[in-house]
C-alpha positions in Angstrom: 10.5 18.3 -5.8 12.6 17.4 -2.9 13.9 13.9 -2.1 13.8 12.1 1.2 16.9 12.4 3.2 17.7 9.3 5.1 19.2 11.3 7.9 15.8 12.9 8.6 14.1 9.8 9.7 13.7 9.0 13.3 12.5 5.6 14.7 11.4 5.1 18.3 8.6 3.3 20.1 7.5 1.4 16.7 6.9 4.7 15.0 8.9 6.0 11.9 8.9 9.8 11.7 10.4 12.4 9.3 11.7 15.7 10.3 13.1 16.8 6.9 11.6 19.1 4.3 8.4 17.8 3.0 7.5 20.9 0.9 3.8 21.6 1.0 3.2 18.9 3.7 5.4 20.7 6.3 3.6 21.6 9.5 5.1 24.0 11.9 4.4 24.4 15.7 2.4 27.4 16.5 2.1 29.9 19.6 0.6 27.2 21.8 3.8 25.2 21.7 6.7 25.5 24.0 8.6 28.8 23.2 11.8 26.8 22.0 9.5 25.1 19.4 7.5 28.0 18.0 8.0 28.2 14.3 10.0 25.0 13.8 9.0 22.3 11.6 7.0 19.3 13.2 8.0 15.6 12.7 5.6 13.9 10.2 4.2 10.4 10.7 5.6 8.0 8.2 4.6 4.4 9.5 4.2 2.3 12.4 6.1 -1.0 12.8 4.4 -2.3 16.1 4.5 -5.9 15.5 7.5 -6.5 13.0 10.3 -3.9 13.1 12.4 -6.1 10.6 10.1 -4.7 7.8 11.3 -1.1 8.7 14.5 -1.2 6.5 12.9 -2.5 3.4 9.9 -0.1 3.8 12.4 2.8 4.2 14.5 1.8 1.2 11.6 1.5 -1.1 10.0 4.7 0.2 13.2 6.6 -0.6 13.6 5.1 -4.0 10.0 5.6 -5.2 8.6 8.6 -3.7 9.1 12.2 -3.0 8.1 13.5 0.5 5.4 15.8 -1.2 4.0 12.8 -3.1 3.9 10.5 0.0 2.6 12.9 2.6 0.0 14.1 0.2 -1.2 10.4 -0.3 -1.1 9.9 3.5 -3.7 12.7 3.7 -5.8 11.6 0.7 -9.2 9.9 1.8 -9.4 6.4 0.5 -12.8 6.3 -1.6 -13.1 2.5 -1.0 -13.0 2.9 2.9 -16.8 3.3 4.2 -15.4 5.7 7.0 -13.3 7.7 4.3 -10.1 7.1 6.1 -6.9 7.9 4.5 -4.6 5.5 2.7 -2.4 3.5 4.9 1.3 3.6 4.5 1.5 -0.1 3.4 -1.3 0.4 0.9 0.6 3.5 -0.7 3.9 1.5 -1.2 2.2 -1.7 -2.3 0.5 0.3 -5.1 3.9 0.8 -6.5 5.1 -2.9 -5.9 6.3 -3.0 -2.3 6.3 -6.5 -0.7 7.3 -6.6 3.0 10.3 -8.6 4.3 7.8 -10.7 6.3 5.8 -11.6 3.2 9.0 -12.4 1.3 10.2 -14.6 4.0 7.1 -16.7 3.9 7.3 -16.9 0.1 10.9 -18.0 0.2 10.0 -20.9 2.6 7.3 -22.0 0.0 9.9 -21.9 -2.8 9.2 -18.7 -4.6 12.2 -16.9 -6.0 10.4 -13.9 -7.9 8.9 -11.2 -5.6 6.4 -9.5 -7.7 2.7 -8.9 -7.8 1.8 -12.1 -9.6 4.0 -14.4 -7.5 2.7 -12.8 -4.4 -1.0 -13.4 -5.5 -0.2 -17.0 -6.3 1.5 -17.4 -2.8 -1.5 -15.8 -1.1 -4.1 -18.0 -2.9 -2.1 -21.3 -2.4 -0.8 -20.7 1.1 -2.7 -17.9 3.1 -6.2 -17.9 1.8 -8.7 -20.4 3.4 -10.6 -21.1 0.2 -8.1 -20.1 -2.7 -10.8 -18.1 -4.4 -9.6 -14.6 -4.1 -11.0 -12.8 -7.2 -13.2 -10.4 -5.3 -10.5 -9.7 -2.9 -8.0 -9.1 -5.7 -10.5 -6.8 -7.4 -11.0 -4.7 -4.4 -7.1 -4.5 -3.9 -6.7 -3.4 -7.5 -9.2 -0.7 -7.2 -7.6 0.8 -4.0 -4.2 0.6 -5.7 -5.5 2.3 -8.8 -7.1 5.1 -6.6 -3.5 5.5 -4.9 -1.9 5.9 -8.2 -4.5 8.3 -9.5 -4.2 10.5 -6.4 -0.4 10.3 -6.9 -0.7 11.6 -10.4 
């Protein structure tokens, strides 16, 4: 199992890409590419930060600490069984399954007086300050099922 190399990440235009060794997830340019690229490794999509680039640093640190390239890119290509269109898991969902909370959410939690940033405090914050009705039981059940599916696929 290889580890992510921070130097192999490239960020531009809101997209975070990875050009390092990703084991079995590596993709290579074929004969239809420019002759200078044939046989070289393609950059792999990691995540998009279109609206809030400040979340990138925390996302990247959490990704490097908690995932291997093989594990992450396998999950990125695993169909989400809870999605009616059978889309793959999103980057945020993959990290959230292991406890990631974005910098934007942490900032909102700090403004409301939270000092712990874990699953329980996030749920309390969401129900009290984000949800319109405060009753999120069905929503959290769905979230827990998706996170369980991510962790099962990662095993």
